[in-house]
N, C-alpha and C positions, 0 to 999 in steps of 0.2 A: 057573398056575405055563409051565403049557407058553405060553400070552401072553405071559406076559412074557419067557420065554428067546428065545422067537421076535422081540418088540419089541426084547430088548437085544440081537441077533444081527443085525436090520435097522438097526441104530444104529451097531454097530461096522463094520459093512460101511460103511457111508453114511461115517462118521468114519474110517474107513481111506482110501477112495476121496478125500474130501477132501484129506486129507494128501498123500497121492499128488501127487493133482492140484499145491498146493502146492508141493510138494518139484520140481514139475515145470516151475513157473511161472519164463520168464528173467529174470534181471536184466539192468536198462537198462544197457547198455556204453554207453562213448565214450572219447575219447583218455586216457590216463593220462600224467601226469607224468614222462617219462623223463629230466628234469634237465638236458636240451641243449638248448642254446639255436639260437635259428636260425642257419639259416647266412646271413651274409648278405655279397653281395660288392657293391661299388661299382666298378666300373669296372674289374671282373675280380679285385680285389684286398679284402681286409679289414683294409686297413690304412689310416693316415690320408690322406686326399683333401686334397693342395695344389697350388695351383697358380695363377698370376699372367694375369688378363686384363683386357683394356680394354673400360671398359662402351660408350664408343660404337661400340666395332665389332661386340662380343659381345652382343647384345640381350639374350639370352638362353643359359644356361649348361647342355646335358642332362649328365643323369648317368646313365648306362646303371648298371644295376643286376641283382641276382636273391637269390630268397628262396628258402629251403627250410626248411620243416618239418615236423610229421604233423598240425597245423590252423590254425585261423586264426592269423592275424599280425597285429597294431598296429605301425603306422610313426608317426613321429613328428621331427620337427627342432626339438629343442631347444635353448633359448639363444639360438634365433634371431629378432632384432625384425624388426617390421613395415617400419622405416625405414630397416632394415638390406637385405632384401630380402625376393621370396616365393619359395615351395618349394612346386611342387604335382605330383599323380600322375593324369594324365588331367582334369585341370582342378580338381581338389580338392584344395585348399592343404593342405598337412604343415604345419603353424606350433605353439610351443613349447603353446601351448593345448589341444590338440586330437591326437587322434589317429583315424587313418584305418586301419581292417580290411583285409586285403586278403588272400586265398586266397595260397598258396605262386607266385611269379610272376617273370617278368623282364619289364621294361620298362625307363623314362626317367623320371629323377626330372627338372622341368625348375626351373633357380632362377634369378629375373630380379632383377638389383643393382635396390636402390634407391637407392644411395650408393657413393661412391669410397671408400677407404680396405680396413682391414685387416676381414674380417670371419670372425669363427668361432663354428661351430655343432658340434652330433651328429646326428648322422642317428641312431636307436634304432629298432631291431626287437625286438617283446615279444611272446612266445607267451602261451596263455590264462594259464600258470601263472607271468608275471612273471620267467622266463629270457631275459635279454636279451644284445644283439650291438650292439656301438657303435661306432659310426666315427667317428672327427670329419675334421669340413669345417675347412680355413683356406684362406680367398679371399685375394688381394690384387686388390683391383679399383682399377684407375689409372681418369683421366679423360685428359685430353689432355696430351699435353706438347708446347709447341708447337720447330717445326722450329729447326735452327740453320743458320745462312747461313755458307757460306765462301767468299772471292771474294779470286781472282788475277787478272795482267793482264800481257803479255808483249807486245812492242812485233814485230812479224814482218815490217812492211815490205816487203811484198810488192808491194802498189799504189799504196802511197805511204810514204816515210818516215814519214809519223805512222798508218801500219795497224795498229791495237792488235786481239788477242785478250782478250775478257771471259770469266772463265772461274766457272764457277759451281759445276763438277763437285764438290765436294768437299762441297757443303754435305749434311743429312744431315736426318733425323726421327728425333728422339730417343725415340720409342716407335718404333720400326723393327720390333722384335722382335715386337710387338703389334698388330701390323695396319697402325700408319705409314706414307704415304709421301709425297713430295714433289710437286706436282703440277702448280704454278706457280712461277717467275723473276719477281721485279722488279727492270729494271736501270733506275736514274735518273742518264743522265749529264749531269752537273747545267750548268745555262746551254743543253740544247741538249734533252732529250727522254727520255720515261719509255716504258716500250716494257713487256708481261706477255706472258712467251711459254711454252710446256714445255720450251724449247733449253735444256739447261745452259751451252752457251755461246754467244755471239755474237762478230760481229768490227764494228770500229766505226773508221773513218779520222776524226780531227780534223783539222780548219781549217788549222794551223800549231802550230807549235814553241808551249810553255808545259807548265804545268802545270792538271793535270783531275783533277775527283773523281769517283768513280763508287762509285753507292753500289746496294744489293742486299737485297732482300726474298724470302725463299720461303716458300710456300702450301703448307699439309698437307690429306690426304684429309678433314680437319674441317671446312674452308674458314678456317682460321684462318692468320694471318700472323707471321712470326718480328719477332722487333726487327731492324731495318737494321744493315749491318755498311758503314762506306766506306771505299775505300782512293782513294788520288791517285798519279799517275803523270806521270812528268818527261819531256817530249817536248822533243828536241831537233835542229836543222839538222845 
């Protein structure tokens, strides 16, 4: 009986020790769902990004962003077709079919348009528990709008009765708000000569009284010429 009691006591002691060991074993810990969506700021705001830009001037559009959350965050551009544009983070494409994982970070998303027109998509930041923040993007991407020539003429009669000032200063590039500008003027004095210059005004002395026609074209910084405009001037003795 004494042997059995001793054996039982040892078992109880061992069992108790195991219980203590089990009870002291730490549970694996990890991030828990706080029910909060990631803080996702695009150009310092969490509202819709709306902009218009000229494709030939802006080869890429940089979108500063910041992300804040307790764990990893997945990024994606939902609704963006590759035929419309490409968007990447540090060279890694963020398109509709792929998620890119990132730690909370500040950085630049780079958008490269592939076509002109209206391009809309959603920038989505989603945490490990599928809490998401969505920032809509609405871009109007324009191509090149041809410049608009404007021509006027005035008899100044300083060096001759047929001394004329030819003025193209009112010409303008229709997409000037997006980087377009006029770089050259082409004047054609019919029957005499054609000249290309960067000057918005030139002067010409006609040989005698009569009716003369002058044609003007202007070129923009995309290298494209406008349609010509023509104006007549009547010179008398």
